[in-house]
VOBA-1610 file (N, C-alpha, C; in pm, whole numbers, padded with zeros to 5 digits, always signed):
BEGIN
Met+01032-08537-20197Met+00918-08597-20057Met+01049-08614-19946Thr+00935-08635-19793Thr+01003-08581-19686Thr+01069-08715-19638Pro+01093-08744-19525Pro+01162-08851-19467Pro+01016-08940-19435Thr+00935-08870-19384Thr+00812-08954-19339Thr+00728-09010-19439Gly+00723-08906-19543Gly+00644-08957-19692Gly+00721-09109-19711Gln+00877-09061-19730Gln+00946-09184-19797Gln+00896-09310-19733Phe+00911-09321-19597Phe+00913-09425-19478Phe+00740-09460-19510Asn+00670-09371-19554Asn+00525-09441-19569Asn+00467-09496-19718Ile+00633-09490-19783Ile+00586-09579-19945Ile+00634-09672-19951Leu+00679-09769-19791Leu+00771-09864-19744Leu+00652-10011-19833Pro+00511-09961-19784Pro+00436-10093-19807Pro+00408-10116-19959Tyr+00418-10017-20056Tyr+00426-10033-20188Tyr+00498-10056-20255Tyr+00623-10062-20184Tyr+00706-10088-20242Tyr+00782-10252-20204Val+00710-10301-20076Val+00700-10434-20056Val+00633-10521-20135Lys+00532-10429-20143Lys+00391-10518-20249Lys+00430-10511-20406Thr+00533-10429-20455Thr+00557-10445-20595Thr+00699-10545-20586Gly+00719-10598-20449Gly+00838-10624-20488Gly+01006-10600-20482Asn+01033-10452-20440Asn+01139-10379-20495Asn+01222-10350-20373Lys+01289-10494-20345Lys+01352-10564-20257Lys+01443-10413-20206Ala+01553-10347-20323Ala+01610-10311-20363Ala+01587-10129-20270Arg+01494-10094-20333Arg+01406-09983-20283Arg+01366-09978-20158Val+01324-10133-20082Val+01245-10162-19925Val+01352-10103-19857Glu+01528-10174-19922Glu+01651-10174-19835Glu+01698-10060-19814Glu+01680-09959-19912Glu+01740-09861-19982Glu+01633-09780-19827Leu+01522-09740-19864Leu+01428-09681-19739Leu+01441-09682-19607Ser+01460-09855-19578Ser+01456-09888-19485Ser+01604-09798-19403Glu+01680-09858-19417Glu+01861-09782-19442Glu+01836-09604-19384Arg+01730-09566-19503Arg+01767-09422-19522Arg+01659-09384-19343Arg+01572-09453-19335Arg+01488-09477-19246Arg+01569-09539-19105Glu+01605-09609-19086Glu+01743-09581-18983Glu+01831-09516-18944Asp+01896-09459-19031Asp+01944-09347-19005Asp+01928-09191-18943Phe+01781-09224-18999Phe+01712-09101-18944Phe+01675-09092-18796Met+01630-09240-18774Met+01633-09286-18580Met+01744-09292-18549Arg+01857-09336-18581Arg+02016-09295-18546Arg+02018-09095-18528Gln+02036-09029-18608Gln+02026-08913-18587Gln+01968-08804-18488Gln+01861-08907-18445Gln+01768-08857-18339Gln+01846-08896-18195Gly+01927-08996-18216Gly+01961-09032-18119Gly+01866-09158-17992Asp+01765-09174-18104Asp+01656-09306-18027Asp+01700-09466-18081Thr+01813-09517-18082Thr+01822-09625-18110Thr+01748-09741-17989Ile+01776-09703-17891Ile+01727-09794-17770Ile+01597-09739-17727Ser+01472-09820-17851Ser+01381-09706-17764Ser+01226-09789-17859Met+01106-09790-17823Met+00981-09919-17860Met+01016-09859-18000Leu+01038-09756-18037Leu+00992-09674-18207Leu+01107-09739-18282Tyr+01216-09750-18219Tyr+01385-09802-18313Tyr+01280-09958-18334Arg+01279-10012-18200Arg+01254-10161-18190Arg+01143-10173-18356Thr+01003-10117-18335Thr+00888-10109-18430Thr+00957-10090-18562Leu+01041-10025-18558Leu+01105-10025-18715Leu+01160-10144-18769Phe+01276-10223-18674Phe+01330-10356-18707Phe+01191-10463-18707Ile+01075-10435-18643Ile+00967-10549-18648Ile+00889-10533-18803Asn+00889-10394-18814Asn+00806-10349-18967Asn+00943-10358-19088Lys+01058-10389-19068Lys+01143-10383-19124Lys+01123-10547-19172Ala+01133-10614-19050Ala+01115-10762-19076Ala+00981-10833-19114Asn+00908-10791-19123Asn+00757-10785-19145Asn+00746-10761-19300Leu+00825-10656-19340Leu+00859-10632-19495Leu+00921-10752-19568Tyr+01071-10791-19529Tyr+01150-10853-19544Tyr+01041-11028-19578Lys+00968-11067-19508Lys+00893-11173-19495Lys+00773-11147-19620Ala+00755-11044-19654Ala+00653-11050-19770Ala+00717-11024-19903Leu+00852-10987-19849Leu+00885-11048-20013Leu+00971-11123-19986Gly+00983-11211-19912Gly+01035-11377-19900Gly+01135-11387-19886Asp+01261-11230-19768Asp+01332-11275-19760Asp+01410-11325-19626Tyr+01328-11437-19615Tyr+01369-11509-19488Tyr+01477-11450-19375Arg+01540-11493-19464Arg+01689-11445-19349Arg+01760-11269-19329His+01675-11184-19391His+01693-11083-19346His+01551-10987-19278Ala+01473-11087-19308Ala+01336-11086-19188Ala+01399-11127-19037Phe+01494-11280-19066Phe+01531-11319-18942Phe+01628-11224-18862Glu+01710-11153-18920Glu+01792-11030-18855Glu+01749-10969-18815Ala+01644-10840-18910Ala+01580-10792-18869Ala+01535-10825-18735Thr+01410-10929-18671Thr+01368-11013-18608Thr+01481-10980-18492Thr+01587-11046-18517Thr+01709-11086-18374Thr+01729-10895-18380Arg+01767-10806-18460Arg+01819-10646-18426Arg+01687-10614-18282Ala+01546-10625-18355Ala+01456-10582-18309Ala+01434-10702-18093Ser+01477-10805-18115Ser+01474-10883-17992Ser+01586-10776-17914Ile+01724-10741-17950Ile+01830-10719-17917Ile+01774-10575-17860Ile+01670-10525-17896Ile+01677-10367-17882Ile+01574-10348-17786Gln+01479-10445-17759Gln+01399-10501-17690Gln+01457-10510-17542Asp+01594-10638-17581Asp+01671-10633-17429Asp+01702-10533-17398Ser+01773-10435-17495Ser+01820-10337-17423Ser+01735-10226-17338Ile+01636-10230-17434Ile+01510-10146-17346Ile+01493-10183-17235Thr+01464-10335-17212Thr+01419-10389-17099Thr+01547-10406-16996Ala+01673-10420-17006Ala+01770-10423-16905Ala+01769-10223-16872Arg+01728-10126-16958Arg+01778-10012-16951Arg+01612-09962-16869Glu+01541-10000-16839Glu+01461-10033-16780Glu+01430-10017-16642Arg+01530-10194-16645Arg+01569-10247-16528Arg+01660-10141-16420Asp+01780-10149-16525Asp+01884-10023-16444Asp+01764-09884-16383Ser+01670-09859-16467Ser+01630-09728-16438Ser+01528-09788-16282Lys+01462-09839-16321Lys+01392-09914-16188Lys+01572-09938-16058Ala+01640-09986-16085Ala+01724-10003-15990Ala+01804-09900-15901Glu+01822-09817-16025Glu+01860-09643-15983Glu+01736-09565-15894Glu+01647-09627-15986Glu+01534-09561-15871Glu+01535-09591-15748Tyr+01532-09716-15735Tyr+01511-09778-15554Tyr+01627-09770-15524Glu+01736-09742-15555Glu+01874-09732-15543Glu+01859-09552-15449Val+01808-09511-15501Val+01819-09377-15500Val+01733-09351-15360Lys+01583-09370-15427Lys+01460-09430-15266Lys+01510-09503-15160Phe+01619-09586-15198Phe+01681-09698-15100Phe+01747-09570-15032Lys+01835-09551-15057Lys+01953-09379-15019Lys+01867-09256-14927Thr+01763-09255-15015Thr+01653-09160-14968Thr+01638-09189-14797Gln+01563-09314-14822Gln+01526-09384-14699Gln+01629-09375-14579Glu+01722-09419-14609Glu+01841-09495-14506Glu+01877-09347-14465Ala+01895-09225-14535Ala+01933-09155-14485Ala+01843-09056-14385Glu+01680-09107-14447Glu+01583-09028-14321Glu+01614-09117-14217Met+01585-09220-14257Met+01652-09341-14106Met+01768-09259-14015Ala+01838-09254-14113Ala+02004-09244-14016Ala+01967-09089-13943Leu+01867-08985-14055Leu+01845-08853-13999Leu+01790-08876-13864Lys+01667-08932-13864Lys+01565-09000-13731Lys+01636-09024-13601Glu+01697-09134-13669Glu+01815-09237-13595Glu+01888-09111-13476Lys+01937-08985-13574Lys+02005-08877-13500Lys+01947-08855-13425Glu+01810-08772-13494Glu+01722-08709-13397Glu+01674-08817-13265Thr+01631-08876-13264Thr+01622-08978-13204Thr+01723-08995-13044Thr+01834-09007-13092Thr+01935-08980-13017Thr+01953-08915-12949Glu+01944-08778-13034Glu+01977-08671-12963Glu+01836-08653-12902Arg+01745-08652-12914Arg+01634-08635-12832Arg+01651-08740-12698Ile+01690-08853-12670Ile+01755-08922-12572Ile+01831-08895-12485His+01941-08827-12517His+02100-08741-12501His+02025-08608-12454Leu+01917-08561-12486Leu+01864-08445-12417Leu+01777-08499-12275Ile+01731-08602-12320Ile+01634-08611-12185Ile+01712-08628-12120Ile+01802-08704-12112Ile+01904-08802-12024Ile+01968-08654-11936Ile+02016-08572-12024Ile+02118-08450-11995Ile+01979-08394-11868Ile+01854-08366-11920Ile+01762-08296-11840Ile+01757-08359-11735Ser+01727-08511-11742Ser+01695-08626-11600Ser+01764-08550-11503Leu+01932-08630-11508Leu+02068-08590-11474Leu+02064-08458-11425Ala+02017-08345-11497Ala+02006-08220-11386Ala+01893-08217-11300Ala+01813-08287-11376Ala+01674-08260-11284Ala+01695-08372-11094Ile+01766-08462-11149Ile+01838-08532-11026Ile+01912-08489-11001Leu+02018-08379-11047Leu+02134-08302-10930Leu+02038-08177-10892Leu+01940-08125-10919Leu+01911-08015-10893Leu+01852-08081-10756Leu+01785-08162-10810Leu+01673-08255-10675Leu+01763-08325-10577Gly+01860-08327-10605Gly+01996-08389-10490Gly+02037-08279-10423Ala+02043-08116-10464Ala+02097-08035-10411Ala+02033-07959-10362Leu+01891-07933-10411Leu+01773-07927-10287Leu+01745-07998-10187Ala+01780-08110-10223Ala+01771-08221-10061Ala+01855-08161-09977Leu+02029-08193-10054Leu+02122-08170-09929Leu+02098-08056-09866Trp+02054-07932-09908Trp+02013-07802-09911Trp+01944-07806-09785Arg+01852-07946-09780Arg+01693-07908-09686Arg+01753-07999-09568Ile+01861-08070-09561Ile+01912-08199-09487Ile+01970-08100-09417Ile+02094-08004-09464Ile+02197-07937-09421Ile+02117-07789-09357Leu+02043-07740-09354Leu+01917-07671-09306Leu+01854-07715-09186Asp+01785-07864-09223Asp+01738-07909-09099Asp+01838-07928-09026Arg+01935-07962-09056Arg+02059-08053-08932Arg+02090-07894-08838Arg+02098-07739-08973Arg+02086-07683-08876Arg+02007-07576-08793Gln+01920-07607-08772Gln+01790-07607-08697Gln+01811-07642-08552Leu+01851-07815-08642Leu+01798-07913-08499Leu+01912-07889-08411Asn+02025-07835-08500Asn+02181-07839-08377Asn+02100-07748-08276Lys+02080-07570-08371Lys+02045-07452-08299Lys+01940-07507-08165Arg+01850-07572-08233Arg+01739-07605-08090Arg+01770-07708-07987Asn+01865-07804-08077Asn+01951-07859-07921Asn+02036-07768-07835Arg+02123-07692-07944Arg+02199-07559-07857Arg+02116-07499-07735Asp+02004-07454-07803Asp+01873-07358-07720Asp+01811-07477-07617Leu+01840-07547-07637Leu+01806-07692-07526Leu+01881-07725-07429Tyr+02000-07707-07463Tyr+02126-07748-07365Tyr+02156-07613-07307Asp+02130-07506-07335Asp+02147-07343-07291Asp+02055-07338-07193Thr+01917-07365-07248Thr+01825-07382-07120Thr+01855-07499-06984Ile+01909-07597-07028Ile+01938-07718-06899Ile+02012-07641-06874Gln+02137-07608-06905Gln+02268-07518-06826Gln+02214-07464-06727Gln+02096-07334-06754Gln+02043-07249-06701Gln+01930-07307-06580Met+01861-07413-06613Met+01796-07463-06495Met+01855-07520-06412Gln+02000-07577-06435Gln+02071-07698-06359Gln+02204-07541-06278Glu+02208-07462-06278Glu+02230-07316-06235Glu+02145-07292-06124Lys+01985-07263-06157Lys+01908-07198-06057Lys+01898-07337-06015Glu+01893-07461-05963Glu+01869-07589-05897Glu+01972-07604-05808Asn+02144-07593-05875Asn+02205-07539-05783Asn+02213-07419-05635Glu+02155-07293-05752Glu+02222-07172-05631Glu+02089-07216-05509Ala+01921-07275-05586Ala+01855-07298-05489Ala+01910-07372-05401Glu+01970-07482-05424Glu+02081-07569-05302Glu+02106-07518-05237Lys+02240-07403-05230Lys+02351-07348-05191Lys+02290-07251-05104Thr+02168-07200-05135Thr+02082-07091-05065Thr+02015-07158-04951Leu+01999-07281-04996Leu+01917-07377-04880Leu+02061-07432-04773Glu+02175-07468-04861Glu+02280-07527-04742Glu+02270-07392-04621Glu+02288-07238-04696Glu+02353-07152-04626Glu+02284-07126-04563Thr+02137-07114-04528Thr+02094-07033-04427Thr+02038-07157-04323Pro+02060-07063-04246Pro+02037-07138-04094Pro+01944-07200-04069Met+02002-07318-03952Met+01851-07434-03927Met+01789-07375-03897Thr+01802-07250-03777Thr+01716-07220-03702Thr+01611-07159-03769Ala+01641-07088-03917Ala+01539-07010-03960Ala+01441-07091-04080Leu+01489-07276-04075Leu+01423-07347-04114Leu+01311-07475-04046Ser+01203-07460-04146Ser+01102-07540-04055Ser+01178-07690-04048Gly+01075-07818-03953Gly+01158-07928-03943Gly+01167-08011-04129Asn+01072-07990-04191Asn+01066-08045-04338Asn+01195-07962-04406Gln+01208-07854-04403Gln+01348-07791-04404Gln+01488-07843-04385Gln+01466-07867-04268Gln+01624-07878-04255Gln+01606-08029-04293Leu+01573-08095-04297Leu+01574-08278-04289Leu+01594-08243-04477Tyr+01539-08173-04548Tyr+01568-08155-04715Tyr+01701-08123-04703Gln+01754-08010-04607Gln+01914-07988-04634Gln+01985-08103-04613Arg+01949-08151-04539Arg+02027-08289-04470Arg+02074-08366-04580Ile+01906-08383-04686Ile+01932-08493-04792Ile+02016-08429-04880Val+01971-08295-04903Val+02089-08241-05039Val+02205-08271-05016Ser+02239-08270-04884Ser+02399-08262-04830Ser+02421-08410-04876Thr+02354-08541-04827Thr+02409-08629-04835Thr+02405-08673-04950Met+02285-08647-05037Met+02284-08682-05227Met+02440-08650-05272Lys+02505-08493-05222Lys+02633-08455-05297Lys+02755-08488-05249Glu+02743-08506-05093Glu+02871-08580-05087Glu+02885-08699-05054Gln+02788-08786-05053Gln+02809-08926-05044Gln+02709-08986-05203Lys+02660-08897-05253Lys+02620-08993-05414Lys+02594-09076-05422Pro+02469-09137-05315Pro+02420-09289-05286Pro+02293-09312-05401Tyr+02250-09247-05482Tyr+02192-09244-05589Tyr+02262-09320-05697Thr+02434-09336-05668Thr+02459-09414-05766Thr+02464-09575-05769Asp+02437-09603-05592Asp+02359-09735-05598Asp+02278-09768-05651Ser+02228-09904-05774Ser+02097-09942-05840Ser+02015-09904-05703Asn+02066-09984-05601Asn+01972-10075-05485Asn+01917-09946-05429Leu+01937-09810-05410Leu+01911-09729-05359Leu+01768-09733-05380Asn+01674-09722-05226Asn+01532-09713-05222Asn+01444-09566-05117Arg+01413-09581-05103Arg+01314-09462-04980Arg+01373-09530-04888Asp+01370-09643-04839Asp+01427-09710-04712Asp+01567-09670-04681Asn+01646-09740-04762Asn+01804-09717-04770Asn+01794-09600-04723Leu+01710-09462-04838Leu+01765-09313-04782Leu+01685-09278-04646Ala+01587-09345-04635Ala+01564-09335-04468Ala+01686-09397-04370Gln+01681-09435-04382Gln+01780-09532-04278Gln+01926-09470-04295Met+01942-09381-04390Met+02108-09325-04381Met+02119-09197-04316Leu+01954-09164-04296Leu+01950-09031-04249Leu+01893-09023-04128Gly+01908-09139-04046Gly+01828-09193-03948Gly+01697-09134-03861Thr+01597-09195-03992Thr+01478-09150-03966Thr+01469-09208-04064Asn+01235-09179-04080Asn+01203-09301-04132Asn+01114-09242-04305Tyr+01095-09333-04407Tyr+01021-09295-04537Tyr+00957-09212-04516Asn+00849-09172-04421Asn+00752-09090-04414Asn+00771-08964-04393Arg+00901-08904-04346Arg+00933-08800-04300Arg+00997-08751-04395Val+01086-08852-04503Val+01140-08843-04583Val+01047-08789-04692Ala+00961-08853-04722Ala+00868-08872-04843Ala+00824-08728-04804Asp+00745-08647-04735Asp+00713-08500-04678Asp+00811-08403-04673Ala+00910-08442-04657Ala+01019-08363-04700Ala+01055-08315-04811Ile+01067-08416-04923Ile+01106-08422-05034Ile+00982-08329-05087Arg+00830-08372-05094Arg+00733-08337-05154Arg+00692-08186-05109Glu+00700-08146-04999Glu+00720-08022-04942Glu+00854-07900-05024Cys+00999-07892-05017Cys+01071-07837-05039Cys+01112-07865-05227Ala+01033-07969-05327Ala+01125-08060-05420Ala+00976-08088-05527Asn+00895-07955-05512Asn+00808-07952-05588Asn+00672-08105-05610Gly+00663-08114-05537Gly+00584-08208-05479Gly+00673-08370-05527Gln+00782-08407-05548Gln+00834-08511-05563Gln+00812-08627-05520Ser+00811-08760-05562Ser+00829-08832-05473Ser+00942-08867-05416Ile+00970-08991-05348Ile+01118-09021-05347Ile+01182-09084-05408Gly+01091-09152-05516Gly+01118-09230-05658Gly+01190-09112-05759Asp+01109-09001-05802Asp+01126-08912-05838Asp+01295-08854-05845Phe+01269-08799-05683Phe+01333-08719-05634Phe+01504-08840-05658Ile+01501-08907-05662Ile+01608-09016-05643Ile+01654-09049-05834Asp+01561-09050-05905Asp+01624-09019-06044Asp+01638-08929-06111Glu+01625-08770-06068Glu+01651-08680-06122Glu+01817-08625-06072Trp+01855-08677-05972Trp+01965-08641-05874Trp+02102-08828-06020Arg+02018-08945-06047Arg+02098-08959-06127Arg+02099-08906-06236Leu+02013-08848-06315Leu+02007-08810-06428Leu+02060-08649-06451Arg+02089-08542-06334Arg+02166-08484-06333Arg+02372-08522-06303His+02334-08659-06241His+02519-08680-06269His+02496-08717-06388Ala+02421-08806-06477Ala+02459-08844-06608Ala+02499-08771-06680Ala+02395-08653-06723Ala+02476-08576-06752Ala+02578-08510-06752Lys+02608-08469-06613Lys+02763-08448-06594Lys+02860-08531-06684Leu+02848-08644-06678Leu+02934-08772-06672Leu+02920-08743-06889Leu+02839-08755-06899Leu+02811-08734-07044Leu+02901-08620-07124Ala+02910-08473-07054Ala+02952-08389-07075Ala+03079-08393-07050Glu+03154-08430-06964Glu+03301-08435-06938Glu+03383-08561-06941Thr+03317-08664-06931Thr+03324-08801-06979Thr+03388-08821-07164Glu+03413-08940-07187Glu+03405-09033-07313Glu+03383-09155-07276Asp+03315-09185-07188Asp+03293-09351-07118Asp+03143-09353-07213Ser+03129-09439-07246Ser+03025-09520-07337Ser+02864-09500-07252Ile+02757-09496-07340Ile+02626-09481-07265Ile+02593-09563-07149Gly+02642-09704-07188Gly+02592-09813-07120Gly+02661-09762-06947Leu+02807-09772-06958Leu+02868-09733-06863Leu+02832-09586-06813Val+02798-09475-06823Val+02750-09344-06766Val+02605-09403-06725Met+02523-09479-06799Met+02398-09514-06750Met+02401-09615-06598Ser+02542-09692-06629Ser+02553-09757-06461Ser+02592-09704-06347Ala+02679-09608-06414Ala+02769-09545-06260Ala+02670-09451-06254Ser+02551-09402-06292Ser+02484-09305-06240Ser+02341-09378-06159Gly+02337-09533-06157Gly+02274-09595-06065Gly+02166-09651-06134Phe+02181-09662-06249Phe+02058-09723-06379Phe+02052-09819-06442Val+01969-09915-06416Val+01987-10048-06439Val+01939-10084-06614Ser+01813-10029-06658Ser+01765-10039-06761Ser+01788-09905-06847Arg+01848-09973-06962Arg+01876-09869-07070Arg+01753-09827-07146Ser+01677-09888-07163Ser+01564-09841-07201Ser+01465-09691-07116His+01465-09755-06961His+01426-09658-06843His+01505-09523-06857Phe+01644-09506-06873Phe+01747-09477-06860Phe+01705-09357-07023Asn+01714-09394-07114Asn+01669-09313-07237Asn+01510-09245-07207Thr+01408-09319-07167Thr+01325-09245-07155Thr+01300-09127-07046Leu+01352-09145-06949Leu+01383-09071-06821Leu+01449-08938-06881Phe+01591-08993-06916Phe+01658-08865-06958Phe+01595-08750-07086Arg+01541-08849-07195Arg+01474-08763-07294Arg+01356-08672-07248Lys+01269-08758-07148Lys+01165-08700-07085Lys+01267-08529-06987Arg+01330-08530-06939Arg+01366-08477-06835Arg+01460-08340-06939Tyr+01526-08381-07067Tyr+01657-08260-07085Tyr+01618-08240-07217Lys+01453-08339-07302Lys+01402-08341-07453Lys+01543-08331-07512Leu+01608-08422-07472Leu+01732-08488-07573Leu+01742-08604-07590Thr+01804-08694-07654Thr+01883-08833-07615Thr+02024-08791-07539Pro+02071-08926-07456Pro+02188-08906-07424Pro+02299-08862-07521Thr+02275-08931-07624Thr+02382-08912-07753Thr+02374-08699-07823Glu+02279-08682-07814Glu+02280-08584-07849Glu+02288-08483-07729Tyr+02264-08517-07612Tyr+02301-08409-07565Tyr+02528-08413-07522Arg+02513-08548-07512Arg+02727-08535-07542Arg+02744-08451-07629Lys+02638-08438-07756Lys+02737-08422-07884Lys+02731-08236-07886Ile+02616-08188-07791Ile+02578-08048-07802Ile+02688-07992-07685Ser+02700-08093-07593Ser+02769-08010-07480Ser+02906-08032-07491Lys+02946-08102-07635Lys+03092-08099-07662Lys+03064-08021-07758Gly+02995-07952-07824Gly+03042-07886-07931Gly+03074-07772-07983
//
């Protein structure tokens, strides 16, 4: 008879009260289970439950209790193993999740670092472009100012040549207004009355021994339609430009030395005539 067949005959020996045979077959059944390596399993537990039931049926309560205890121990072992298995499963799962989180955190950190690097590179590039643009604009501005300054110098040279030509022209070849204008220019060059902020048309006419109407006519005819006030301001501006180029005096001192009282008025007239501020003019003249 096979082991299985022997196992199935246990109920018969229980009913017949053959305790020795029951114990023998139970031992053989337990040995068979141990050989299968299945000593902590529900099947092994069932073996002892069945064994306890058989002992109870035979009235052997002590062995029934022992078998029941063995079944309980096996149940506890199964529960503990399942618990350990679950714990191990959770631990593996936790470690896997932890590894995934660490990987995601690393990827996030690397992404942030990459964004920071790209942002810094973009900022540096934009900064470099802005700096290049500023340098380019400054060069263009300097070139424009230099061109303006050269134009101003050419204009002043032409004015000086015209005044020199007028001075060298014989009085007999000049009209009355031209003769008076020649005297006005000579007075401006030699005496520099324009440096006095109180100079006006009446003062200028008195210096020339005539009236302001004749002075106004001579200036209007020979100085491209200028009024006496514009004529005086032009000489003041020429004097200021000369001081800016040749001295280190402050703008305020240059303004006062040229006969101006108002700083804003001086800046406005200077910018209008030379297309440069006094500071720009000084810088380019010393460039």
